[in-house]
N, C-alpha and C positions, 0 to 999 in steps of 0.2 A: 787834708780838705774833707775826707768824710766826718773827721773829728768836727770840724768845724760846724760840718749840715745839721750833724743830728744835736749840736747843742743848740743852734738853732732853732731846732724844731721844738726841742724840748720845754725852750722857754717860751713858745710862742709869739707873736707880734707884737714886741713891744717898741718905744722908741728908743732909740741910740741912747738915749740918756737911761733911761731907765735899764737898760742893756748894761749898761756899764755898771751903774747902782748895783744890778745883781750877782757881779763877778765877785769871786772867792776874793782874801784879803791876799792870797797867792798872788792869784790873775791877777788883781788890780795893779799888784807891784809891777807885772811884767807888761800891765799895758801904758802903752808912751802918754804921758799929757798932751794935753790940744796944742802945745806949743811943737812937740815933738811931730805931731801928728800934721802940722803946718808944716813944718818943716819936710818930713817926708811925703807930703804929697807934691810940696814946692820942688823937691830934688826929682831930677828926672831918671828916674833908674828905667835899664832896658827891660820891657816884658819877659824877653826870654832870660835875660838873667833870674830876676825875680821867678821866674818859674823854677830854675835852677835850682835855685836857693832854698824857694819849698820843698823841694823833689828831693833834698839833700837831709833833707829832714828824717831822723829816725820811724822806723814803721810803727815801734811803739808807742810814740806819742799819740798814734789814731786809731788805737786798739781799743780800749773799753775807757768807760769814764771812772771807774773807781783805780785808775791810771797814776801811782805817785812820784812824782816828776823831779822832786827834790832828792827822793830815796836812790830814785836812777841812777841820777848824776853822781849822788854821793857815792853808790858803789862801785861807778865808773873810776872814778880815782884810785891812781896807783898809789902802792905803798910808799914810794916815796914823793914829795908832793915836787913839783919844779916849778915856781913862781911864772915862769918866762912862757912856759906852755898852758899854765892855766888861764894867762891873760887873754893869751892865742885863742883857748877853746871859748872864755868866756864871750870874747870878741866875737867867735861864730856864733856862740847862742845868741848873741845882741843882733847880728845882722838877720840869723833865722826867724828870730821874734818880729824883727822891724816888716819884714817881708810878709811876714804872717799878720802882723796888725794892720798894713798897709791894706791887703787882699780882703781884711776881714769889712776895714772901712767904706773900700771901695762897692761891696754887696752891700752895704748897708745904704748907703746914699743910692744904689741904684732902686732898691725896692721902695725906698720912700712912700713915692704917689700909691702905690700900690695900699699899702697899711692904710695911709689916710680913708681911704675910699671905704674900707671894711669898716673900718671903725665907725662910718658916718649909719652904716648900716645897720650894726649892730643898735646903736642908740635908737633907730628908729622903731626896731620890735621893738624894745625895751617899751617904746610909750606903748605899742599895740597893747600889749599886753595888762600895763596896767588897764587900760579902757575896757579888754575883755574881763577884767575883775570886778569889775563896777558893774557890767549887764550883767553877769551870774549873780552878784548880790539882789539886784532888783528882781530876777527873777522867780528867785527863792523867798523871797519877801511876797511875791503876790501870789506863788503856791500854797503858801500855807495861807492865805487868808482866802482861797478858794475850795480847801480842804475843810473848813471850819464852816463854810456855808453850804455846801451843796452834796459832797462825796459822802461823809456818813448816812444821809437821809437815805440819799437813792440804794445802796449799798444793804442797807436794811429792808428794804422791800424786794431786793434780789433774792437775800438769804431766805425770807420767809414764802416764795415763790419755790423755790430751789426744795426748802423742806415738804411743800406741798405734793412738790412731785414724788418724792421719796414715799410719802404715805399712801401715795394711790397706787404705787410698784407694789409696796410692802402687800397691800389690801388683797393685788390680784394672786402675788406669790400666795398669800394664805389661801386663797379659795383655788389656786391650783392644786396643794399641799391636801387641802380639804377633800378634791376631787381624787388626788393618788392612794389616799387612805380607803379609799372607795371599789377602786377599782378590782381588789379581789373577787370580789361577788361577782362582777361581769364576767373577770376571765371563767370563773368557774361555771358561769351558763355555757358560754362558748365553749367549753371544753366538752360539757354535757352534750352540745348539739353537734361535735366534733369538728368544728367548725376551726383547726388549728392554725390555718394560716392568719385568721383574724388574730387568735388570743397570742398567737407570736408577735406580731405588730403591734397590737395594742401594749403586752408586755414591754416590747424593745422601745416604743416610745415612753414608756412611765419610765423606765429604765433610763432614757434620757432626760425625761423632765425631774427625774430625784438627782442626775449629777449636777441639773443647772442649779437647784436647792442644796448642796452637799453643805453648805455652812449653817443650815440651821439644823441644832439639834436632835429635832423629831423623824429628819431626813434617813438619818443614818439605819434607825431601824426599820424604815418602810425600805431603803434599798435590800437589804440580806432577806427580807420578806421577799419583793420583787424575784432574786435571783434561787430561792428556794420556789416559788412560782415556776419560773422559768425551769427550771430542772425537774420539777413536776410535770410540767409540757412535754418534755421531751422522754418522759418515762412511758408517758401516753402516747406519744407518737411512736415511740420504737413499737411498742403493742400495736399501735394501729399497721405499722407498717409490716408486721408478722403475719397478719389475718390476710395480707395480700397473696402470700404463697401457698394458700390452698384456692381460695375462691377472688380471683383477679374483678374488681370493680374499675371501671376507667376513672369516673366521679371520684371514687376513694381515695385511691392513688394519686391522683392529681393535687388532691388534697396536700397530700403528705409528701408530695415533691415540692408541692410551693412553699411548704412548713420550711423542708431542709433547708431549701434555698435563701430563707428567710433569714435562716439562722447561721446560715455558709456551711452547711455541713454535707454538703452533696456526696463529695466523697465517701466520708464519714457513712451517709446514707447509706451506701451502695455496699460497703463492707458489713455493713450491718444486716442488711437484705439477704447476703450470699450465706451472711452465719445464719440466719433464720430459715433458708429453703433447707438448708442439711440438716437442723433440728427439725423441720417439717418430716421429712424426708423420713427419719431416725421416729418419731412418734407416729407417724404412720402408719408404717410398716407394722409397729411394734402394738396399737390396738388393734390393728385388723386382724392379727395373728393371735393376740391375748386373749379378743372376743370371742375365736373358734376354738381358741384352746380351752378355757373355761366354761362353754358351751358344751362341748365334748366329755369334757372330764367332770360334769357334772358337779355332785356334792363331794367332789375332795378336798381334803385338808390341805392340798401343795399350794404354797405361795407361789403364785405362776410373774405376779409381777414384779418380784426382786431380781426374777431371772433374766439372764442375758440375753438378747433377740435372738442370738444364735442357736442356745439349748431350748429358747422358747419352742423355735421351730420342728426341733426333733419328737413336739408332742402333739403334732397335728398327725390326725387317722386319717385312713386311707379314704375314707367316705366324704371328709370336709377337705380333703386336700385342693381337689379342684375347686370347688368354690371359694376356699382361701385364695387360693392361686389368683382366679378371677377380680374377686374383691379388690385382692393386694394391686393387680395391676390397674384397675380404676383409679385408687386412691394414688397411686405413682404417677396416673397419667393427668389428674388433677393438679397434681403439684407440677407438672412439666410445662403445660398446657398453661398453667398462670405465668411461669417465667418467661415461655415463649410470648405471650402477649405482654408482658412488663418489655422484654426487648421490642417488640413491636410499638407500644408507645413513647419509647425513647428515640427509635426512629422519626416517625413523625412528627414529636415535639422537637427535635435539632431541625427540622427542615421548617416547621413555622419559625422559627427564631434566626433562621438560616442570615435573613437580610435585614437587620435593626435600623431603624431612623433615629438615630439621635439628634440632641442639640450640641451638646456638648461636645466638641470631637474628640478634645484631650481625656475627659472622665470617659465619654464611650470607647474608646481606643484600651484603657484599663480596662474597664469594663468587660468588652470582648476579648482580651485576652486571656483574663480570668473565664469567663464561659467558653474559649475553645480549651483551656487547662482541662475541666471540668468535664467536658465532653468527650472529650479522649481518655480520661480516665476513665470515667465509668462505662464507653465502648469497651475498653481493653477488657476491664474487669468483669462485662457482662457475658464478651467472647471467650477468656476466658473461664467463665463460669459452667457453661453450658458442658466442656467437658469434664466438668468435675461434681457438677451435678448426674451428669448421666453415668460417671464412675461411680456415685454414692447408689443410685439405683441399681446398677448392677451387682454390684456386691450383699445389697441387701436381698435382691431377688436370689443371687447364688446362693445366699445361705438359706433360704428356703427350698430352694431347687436340690440341694447337697442334705439337706435334715431331714429325708424322708429315702426310705431304699424303695423306688419304683419296680425295682425288680419283678413283682408279682401284679400289678399294676392289668387292668385290661387292657386289648389294647386300644379298644377306640377311647377308654379314658387317656392311655399316654399317649395318642395323638392328638387327644385335645389338648394334654399339657404340651407338646411341640406346637401347637397352634398359637396357643397362646402366646407361649415364648417367642415364635416364630414374628407374630404381630409387636410383641414390646422389641425387639430386634429392628424390625420396619419403623419403630415409633423412634427410636435411639439414631439410625440412620439418619431420619428425615431432622433429627433434633439437633444434631451437631454431627452429624455426616461420619457417624461410628462406625465400626465392623462388629462390634460388640464381643470382641475377642473372652472377654470375662465371663460371658452369658456360653458364650458358646461352646468352650473349654466346660463349663459346668454341666451344660447340657449333654455334651459329646458325653462327658463321663458316666453318665444315668442314659444315655442310650447306647452305649456301648454295653454298657452292665444290663440293661434290662433285655437290648435286641440276643445277647449272647442266650440267656435264660430263653428266651423266647423262641429263637430258634430251636433251640435245642428241643422244648415240649413240640414244637411244631414240626420235624423231624420226627419224633418219639409217634406223635399224631399222626403223620404222614403213613409211619410202618404200619400202623394199626389199622388205616384204612384200606391199604394194598394188600392189607394179610386178610381182612373182612370183605375183601372188594369182587362180588361175581364176575365182574365184565360184562355187564349188561352195558346195552346203550343208554345214555341218557338222552331223552327226548328234548331236542332244542329245536328250535327255530330255524329254516334255512339260511334267513338274512344275520343270523347270530354272530357278534364282534362282541369282542372282549371289552369293547367301549362303552356297550350297555350295560356292563357290570357295575354298581356302586364304588366299588374299589378304581376303577379307572376311570371314574367321572373328574377328577382332576387335572386329566390329560386332557380335556377337551376344553378346555381355558385357555386362552392367548395369553398367559401371564409369565411371569420368570420363572425360573423353578423352584426360586427361594421363597416366593409369596405362599402364603400358609393356604390351604383347603378351603378353608372359610372364606377367607378374602376372596377367593377364586369364585366362590358361589355368590356370593353378593356383586361381586362385578358383572356375571351375567345378566343381574337384573337392572344394575345401575350403571350402565356403561357409560352415562354421562360423567362418572365420579373419577374414573380411572385416571383422568388427567391432574384431580386433585390430590394434594398430600393430603395426611390424616390431617394435619394440623389447620388445615384448608375447611375439610368435611366439617368438624367437629369444634367448630372455634366459637361458635356460640353455644351449643346444647348437643347431648348426646355424648355417646364414651365411645370406643374402635372397640372395646371389650366387653359391650352389650351383647354382641350376637352370637357369642357362644352356647349361652343357654338356650337363646330362642333358636337355634337351628339344631333341633335334636329330631327334627321330623324325617323321616324316610321316605325315599320316593320310592314307588314300587316298580319293580323288576319286572318286564315281559320278554323273557328271553325262551321262556318253557311252552315246548306245542303239545297240543292234546294227542298224548299216546305216539308221540315222534312224527305226527305226521301234518300238513297244512291244511285239512276239511275233511270234514266224514265221508264226501264224495270220494278224494281217493283213497281213505282207507279202507273203502268196501273194495275199492278195483285192487288194493293189493291183498285183498285175504281171498280173493276169487284162485281157481288151480291154476297154477304159473304153466302147467302141462298141458292145458286145457286151449289149442289153437283158437277152436270155434269160440268161446267165451269172452276171450280177450283178445280186443281189438288190436291189429298188428301194431297201430304205432305204441298202444302202451307195452309193447314187448321191445322199444326200441328206447333207448335215452342215451341219445350221443352227450357222451362225456369228453369232455378237452383232456385231454393224454396228460399236458404238464401240470394241470392246477386239480384238476377233478371234478369240475364246477361246469353245470348245466348252463346250456345257452338260453338265454330271457327270450330271443324274441324265436320264430317260425322255424323247425325244423329242417334243418340239412337233406341235402338228397343222399348223403351219405347215414342218413338218421334211419330213411325208409325204404333205403336198398334192400337188405334185407336180415335177416332177425340174428343181430349179433352175440352169439355162443358167450363170446365173454363178457359179456355186458350184464351186472347182475341190478341193476340200481333201482329197480320195479317201483319208479317214478317216486321214490321217495324225496324229490327235488334236492337233492344232493345236500340234506342237513348235515352239518359237520359230525362226524364220528368222536364220542367222547364220554367218559363215565363222569361219574359222580367224584371218583377222584380226581382225575382231568379238570372240574371243574374247582375245586376245595384248591388244584394249585394256583391254578389262573389265578382265583381269589389270593390266594397268600401272595403271590408277586405283587398283585396289584397291590395290599398292604403293605407289601418292602417298598412299590417302589413311591407309596404315597409317603413315608416315614423320611425315605431317602430324601423325598422332594422337598423335605421340609429341612432335613438337618445335609447338608452338602456334605460338611468334615468326616462323616461315617459314610459315605456312598460306595466307598470303593469295599467296608464290610457288609454292607448289605447286599452289593451285586454279587462279591463274594459266597454269600449264603442262598441269594436268588439262583445261584448257578448250583449249589449244593440240591436244592430242590429237583432242578430238572436230571443231574447226574442220578441221585436218588432214585427218582421215577423211570429213567433211562435203564437203573440197571435191575431195578425189579423187574420191567417188562423183560430183559435177557433172562435172568434166570429163573424166571415164569415159563417163559413160551421159547426161548432159542439156546437154551445150554446145551449143547449133546456131544457125545466125544466123536462121533461119525463124521465130521465136519472135514479134519484135516485127510483121513481115509478116503473120501466122495472125490477127491481131486478137485473139485470144481470152485475154489478159492471164494466161499460163501461170507466170511468173516475178511474183510480188508485190515491192511496192517495199521491203519488209522484208528478203524473201529475197534480192535484188537487191544493196542495201546488205551485210548480211552477205556476202553473196560478195564484193564491192569491197572491205570491212573486211579480211575473212583476205587476199586476194589482196596488198594493199598490206604486212600487218602480217607476215604469218608466209610467204609465197611470194617466193622469190630467184629475180626473174623474168630479172636480168641473166646467170645461168647456163646461160641458154638460149641465150645468144648465143656470138659468138665472143671478143667483148672483152667477158669477164664481169669482169675485174679492175678495169677501169678507171671503172667506174659505182659511185656509190654507198661510204658508209663503208665499210671492214673491220668494225668493228664491230657496225654495223648487221647487215649481210650476215652476220655468223655467228650472229648470231639468229634468221635465216631459213631457211629449207627448198626445197633447188628442187620444184620441181611434178611430181609424179608420171607416170608413163607407163605405158600401160594394158598388159599383157604379149600377145604377139604369139598366146597359144595363142586366147585372147578372141576370136570371132568376134560381130561385131555386124551383118554384112550378110548374113548365108543367111535369104530368107525362109521355112525349111522350118521352122526355128527360131523365127519370128518375130522375125529380128532379135536375137537373143541376147536372148528375154525372158526365159528362165530367169534366164542372169545378170542381167539388169536386177532381177530381183524379187528377188535374194537379196542384192544389194548396195544396194536402196535399203531394202527390208524390215529387212536388219541395221541400217542407219542409223537407221531409222526404232525398231527395238530397243535399239539402245545409246541413243537418246534418251531412251526409257521408264526404262532403268537410271538414267541422269542425274538424271531427274525423283526416282525415288524413292530417289536419294541426296541430292535439295536441303536436307532438313530439315539432314540429317547435317552437310552439308557448313557452310550457314548457322551452324549450332553454331561451327564452327571459324575460321568469318571473322572477323577483326576488324569492332567496329562501324565503324569509318571506310572501310572497303572494302567493306562489304554491300552497297552499289549496283551493285555492277561484278558480285558475281555475280547479282544480280536481273536486270540489262542483260545477261547474259550467257544466263539461262534465257529471259528475254521475247523476245530478238533471235537468239538462234543455236539453240539448243535445241528450243525449239517449231517452229521452219521444218521441221524434217528433214522432216516429213511432207508438206511444201508443196514437195517436191523428187518427189513421186510424178507431179506434173502432168507436167513439160516432160520426166522423161526417159521417163514412158510414152507421151504425145504422139507421140515419135519411131517409137515402134510402130506404132500409132495410124496415122500420116501415111503408114506405108509398106506395111502389112498390106493393105487396103483400094486396090483401084486407080481411085482418083478422076477422073483423067486419061480413064479410056477410058468412063466414066460420063460425062462433060461431052460427048465424042464420040459416043456413042448418042443425048444428049439434041438435039443440035446436028441432028440427023437426023431430028426427030421434026416433021412438021406442027401448029401448034399455030393455023392462022388457018382451021379448020373450023367448017362451018355446021352440023353435027349432033351432038347429046348422045353421046357414047362411054360403052359399057357395059364394056369392055374396059380395062386397063389398060396403060402402054407396056412394051417390053420390055426397058427399062432397069431398070424396079422390078425384073425377075426376075433380071436380071443382077449388081444391087445387092444383091438379100438372099442369092444364093449367095455374093455375096464374103463374107456376114457368117457364113453356114454354114460357109464354109470356116474362117472363121478363127476361129470358135466349136471348131470340131473341132481347129485347131491348140492353140488353148486347154488342150485336153482333154489333147492330146500331152503339151505342156508341164508340165501339172500331172500328169503321172506320174511327173516327178524333182522337183519343186520345185511344195511348196502353194503357190496362189494366192489370198492372204485376200483375203477381201469386199472390203473399200476398194481393194484393188488390181484387182478384175476391174473393180470398178465404174468404176474410172479410166477404165480401156481400154474399157470398154463408152461411156462420156459422149464421152471422145475422139473415137472412131468413128462417135457417131451425131452429135456436133456437126460434125464434118469432112463426115458425108455429107450433114446436114441443109442446110449453108454450101453443099457441092458443088451440092445442089438449086437452090439461089437464083442461087448463079452461072449454072447452065445455065439457070432460068427468064430472068435477067438479059441469057442471049445473046440472046432471041429476038427476031428483028426485028417480027414480024407475029405479032399474037394476037386472034383473038376472044373472044365471052365462052364460047362452046364449049370453045373452047381452054384459057379460065383454068377451067371446070369439069372439063377431062380435067385439067389440073395438080392438081386438088383430090384424083380419084379416083388420081392416079397416088400422089400423098403417103398418102392412107388406106389404101391396099394395101399400102405401102411400112409405114406404123404398126402394123396389124394382125398382119403378118406376124412384123416387128421383136418385139413384146411376147411373142409365143411364144417368142423367142432368150435375151430376158432379163427379170429381174428387175427391173431398172433403172425406178422412178418417180419423179415424172415423166420421160416421154421427155424429153431435153436438147433446147434450141431449136426445139421442136416449134412455141410460137408464133412464132419467128422467120420459120419458112417459111409457116406460116398467115396471117400477118400482112403480108405480101410478095405471096402471092397474092390476099387480098382487098382489098389495096389499089388491084390494077384498078378497082376498081369507083367508087372513090373520086369524088367531083366536083372542080371546079376548087379551091372554097375549101379543103375538107375534104382532100384531096392537098396542098395549101401547108402546112395546120399538119400534117401528117404527116410532110414534109418535115422539119418543125422540130424535132420530136419525140424521131424515130426517126433520132437520129445512127449506130447502129449497122452500117447498111449504107452500101455503099461508095458514093462520088459514082457511079462508071459503072452503082452497079443501080439510084439513085434515076431519075439520068437519062434508063436506060432503061424504067423506068416510065412516065414521062413520054411520051415518044415511043412506046411500046407505043398508049398510049391518044388518041395523038393521031387524029383523025378521028373517033373513037366518040364520045366526051362532052367533051373537051378539043378548043377552037380551036388556031388557030397562034400568034394574040396570048395566051393561053392559057398554052401551052405555054413561049414567048419569059420570061412572067414564072416560071413553075416553073423553068426552067433556070436563070434568073438568083438566084434564091431558093440554087439549088444551090450555084451558085458561091459568094455569099458566103458559104455554111458553111466552104465549101471552102478560101477563103482565109485565115482565121486559121492553116490548117495547112503551109500554103506556110512 
């Protein structure tokens, strides 16, 4: 069936007759005739049987069109043919053919109406196509006629119009080209006027126009010329940008930045700007230093211009060093100020452009992103450039600082250098928040080097002062204070310690500017480094008094006879002095003042002016200079404070060696030098005093470096006489020396808090130790120094001789004291008078008079005990006489001095009363009272023998005394 269907489809819709005619001869043979067909139709074959016959046909007959049925059947024949089988097989094939033919015929007849209907449609379509061909032919003929009549004439007119328009455009282009050819003249004019944005705008427009007409041959040359002009503009723009590094001008910089924005090179401009700032720093410092070097060199042939900057700095002379440094800092300030103003310009410019209002949202967004990137780059570059610019400045100034040896500079000149550098470091801190480590390190190196030499020279100078000091009173006013000295003026300003002195002086006159930074103060005009040359005037000090007194009237009253009670008013003989401070009261005189004449007070109304010498004043000034240097340079604060301590140490040691050194201290048993004072003196001698310098072979002992840090011990001036009894063995000089040291210690105490703020935390224990072990011991020198006067002022030996002639083994109670008491009291009265004589020239403060009286009374009392210990025989009545003598001495003595209680009073009374002790009490007395010497205790036992102590008890008590003395041996 598939074969039949494909065959029918391939042949198309044909009539049955045509279909029969198209069959091949072989197929025609197999197709039945009309009669056969009729017979077949007439035969009534069962459709199911017919279908079974068709199904029995081999599949190969339905496979494809190229199948050869004859060949197939022939190949199926067996080798040996049987006629009967062949006929049967032939009949079978005929039946199959008949069934297929009948099926084909049925199908043809069934599709006949559809075939006829479709044929009619094809015929109708053919007719319509013939009609369309006729219509097309007529239309083409009519279009040909229209073309000849109208189109050619109209198109000719249109062509002429188009040609006219082209020529008009060409004329316009030629005029533009002519204008472009003349733009170079206008560009040159704009560049001369420094209108860089306008020139760039014009050049870019010309380039854009030239690109429009690039098809003209004359434009190619113009294009290259415009490109050269644009490069020339960029070069001039770079030069204009470099000018802003030294003198910033807002309008000029605005033009330059706008020009770079038009070029689209904002980031490149910022890179170039930083390169120009670096170059400006180098060129500026080189030209400044070169100018001073050539000026000082005169007509020298040295080619300084070819030198490196570092080498050039070594040719600066001492005289030109400070002016050159000042000009150097001025020039560098201008560069940094320009950079600061550049940053300000960009900050303000960013704020102004922060909120744009564009028309085209998309284009504006793209432009905004680009602006954000540029601004971010510029901001980061400028912020990074701060540190870089300041680093360059530091390196240039460092090379200048280290190029000259400043060790021989004058102190004031060196302070000016420190002042300028301190100001520069303040500029650096405000500029970029830097601590200026490079500058600090370089100035520290110079300062340490300078300060070592300076301090060494000052110590030698102090030794010279001390050796030539006559220890006369330096007359200063009663209200004298170290703050009145120029050297301490810097402490009066409420400024941070790192601020330079000149800045402090300015702040006092212009307090309103304290809150402004240097860049705010000098933004428009002025220079922070100009003040150094202006502030050279010194203020006058008003600290000295006329002849040491406040007025002529007081001076006259002082020189009246001190002993004349009738000529001197009672109030003038009194002058109440505070025992703690030594100061006189400011208000009315108290009851104690007018009570009675105080013999121990020898102030003579000199208004309690401080006692000090010229050397003391020089030391104080020197301390002020040291502190001023330390105030500017914190890194060397410890070195400076250490040197300040050496000044005090040397002064203390000199006063001690001049007036207080004596080998009799230990034998006196008075404990005149405390262990702390002795430790301090030993430390000073070991660390500061060059003992080898006193010997002949000084260079042999000790390392040279160690000896370089030491100073030879000073010698007392020959003009100072300490052996004259009329002057109480130089008491005036001793008072001036000792009390000037105490005054110096008080000034150090007042400076402690300030020094403590300067001292590094790790070194503060040194300062505390210096104050606790050295400064506080100054007043302790009074004891050994005044003890020498007390030991010589009274003739204690004469008293011992007189006491040895007294008979103590009397048998009756005496009512009259012995003569030696009156002699001793006369000695004290004479001593009192001499104190008055001395006080005419030098005020004797209450602590000093108390120490003198205490020493004299102690020595007198111990002399009494020693005299009583020399007695061979003594009765109870003799002991009573001793008590009478001592009570008489105390009664008269209390009228001479206000010192209470009387020193060592119990020392004498206890010894006298010990005579009455029993054996057991005597033994306990010996153990408890070690302040008495072995001789005194032994004498006490021997004198008591026979009265109430037997020989056995005597031996026991002497053995006890020997046991006490044995550990001391």
